TIBA-692125 format. One line per field, with one value per residue: residue number from 1; residue in three letters; x negated, y, z negated of N, C-alpha, C in turn. Coordinates in steps of 0.2 Angstrom, whole numbers. Example, Ala and Ser with C-alpha at 12.3 -4.5 7.8 and 13.67 -1.06 7.14 Angstrom:
BEGIN
doza	[1  2] .
zaba	[ALA  SER] .
n.east	[-66  -64] .
n.north	[-28  -11] .
n.up	[-39  -35] .
ca.east	[-62  -68] .
ca.north	[-22  -5] .
ca.up	[-39  -36] .
c.east	[-66  -64] .
c.north	[-16  0] .
c.up	[-39  -39] .
END
This chain:
BEGIN
doza	[1  2  3  4  5  6  7  8  9  10  11  12  13  14  15  16  17  18  19  20  21  22  23  24  25  26  27  28  29  30  31  32  33  34  35  36  37  38  39  40  41  42  43  44  45  46  47  48  49  50  51  52  53  54  55  56  57  58  59  60  61  62  63  64  65] .
zaba	[MET  THR  SER  ASN  LEU  SER  LYS  ARG  GLU  PHE  GLU  ILE  LEU  THR  LEU  ILE  SER  GLN  GLU  MET  SER  SER  ASP  GLU  ILE  ALA  GLU  LYS  LEU  TYR  ILE  SER  ALA  ASN  THR  VAL  LYS  SER  HIS  ARG  ARG  SER  LEU  LEU  ILE  LYS  LEU  HIS  ALA  LYS  ASN  THR  ALA  GLY  LEU  VAL  ARG  ARG  ALA  PHE  GLU  SER  GLY  ALA  LEU] .
n.east	[-41  -33  -33  -22  -13  -4  -9  -2  2  -13  -14  -4  -8  -22  -18  -9  -21  -25  -18  -4  13  24  34  25  18  24  29  17  14  27  35  51  54  60  56  42  42  46  35  26  32  30  16  13  20  12  -4  1  4  10  12  8  -4  -9  -11  -19  -30  -33  -35  -48  -55  -54  -64  -57  -55] .
n.north	[-51  -39  -35  -37  -26  -10  8  15  7  6  17  20  10  14  26  21  14  24  28  33  37  30  43  50  50  48  61  67  63  65  57  48  42  28  25  21  12  5  0  -6  -15  -24  -24  -30  -45  -44  -48  -57  -54  -52  -41  -23  -22  -33  -31  -19  -26  -37  -32  -25  -35  -41  -31  -21  -6] .
n.up	[32  28  41  48  45  49  53  47  33  30  25  16  5  3  -7  -14  -23  -27  -40  -35  -38  -26  -25  -25  -15  -3  -5  -1  12  23  20  14  -2  0  12  7  -1  8  13  4  -2  11  10  2  5  14  11  0  -12  -31  -37  -40  -45  -42  -27  -24  -31  -23  -11  -14  -15  -2  2  9  4] .
ca.east	[-33  -29  -34  -15  -9  -2  -13  1  2  -17  -15  -2  -12  -27  -15  -9  -26  -27  -13  -1  18  30  38  20  15  31  30  12  14  33  41  56  52  63  50  34  44  47  29  25  34  26  10  14  20  4  -9  3  0  13  12  5  -11  -13  -13  -23  -37  -34  -38  -55  -58  -56  -67  -53  -56] .
ca.north	[-51  -32  -33  -35  -19  -6  13  18  2  5  24  20  6  19  30  17  13  31  28  40  35  32  49  56  45  50  72  68  58  69  52  47  37  21  21  20  7  -2  -1  -8  -23  -28  -25  -37  -49  -46  -48  -60  -50  -54  -33  -19  -24  -38  -28  -15  -32  -40  -24  -23  -40  -42  -25  -13  -3] .
ca.up	[28  29  48  52  40  52  53  41  27  27  22  8  1  -1  -10  -21  -27  -31  -42  -34  -36  -23  -24  -24  -9  0  -3  4  20  22  22  10  -6  1  17  5  -5  11  17  0  -2  16  9  -5  9  22  6  -4  -19  -34  -39  -35  -47  -35  -20  -24  -32  -16  -6  -15  -14  3  8  13  1] .
c.east	[-30  -31  -28  -11  -9  -7  -8  -1  -3  -19  -10  -6  -18  -25  -13  -14  -28  -22  -7  7  19  31  29  17  21  29  20  12  21  36  44  53  55  57  44  37  45  39  28  27  32  20  10  15  12  1  -6  -1  7  17  7  0  -14  -13  -16  -32  -39  -37  -46  -57  -61  -62  -63  -54  -61] .
c.north	[-45  -31  -31  -31  -13  -1  15  14  4  11  23  16  9  23  26  16  19  32  32  34  35  38  53  54  49  59  72  70  61  63  53  42  31  20  19  11  1  -5  -5  -13  -26  -28  -30  -43  -51  -50  -52  -59  -52  -44  -29  -18  -29  -37  -25  -22  -35  -36  -24  -28  -43  -34  -20  -8  0] .
c.up	[28  38  53  48  48  48  47  34  27  25  15  3  -1  -5  -16  -25  -28  -37  -41  -34  -30  -20  -21  -15  -4  1  3  8  23  27  16  7  -5  6  12  3  0  13  10  -2  5  14  3  0  11  17  1  -11  -24  -35  -38  -40  -43  -30  -19  -26  -26  -11  -6  -14  -7  10  11  10  -3] .
END
């Protein structure tokens, strides 16, 4: 399931699972908060999740995290 994630998407997913906000992730990765939000939307679609909690749950269930 997570094999179709880019390196950056996986990195952002990991940080999301560590309860970091989009602004915190953006600061850590030196990208804009809008870019983080775009990656988050992409992750929701790719992992077939409705929200961030579902996103993290699916990532753990698949063994990605």
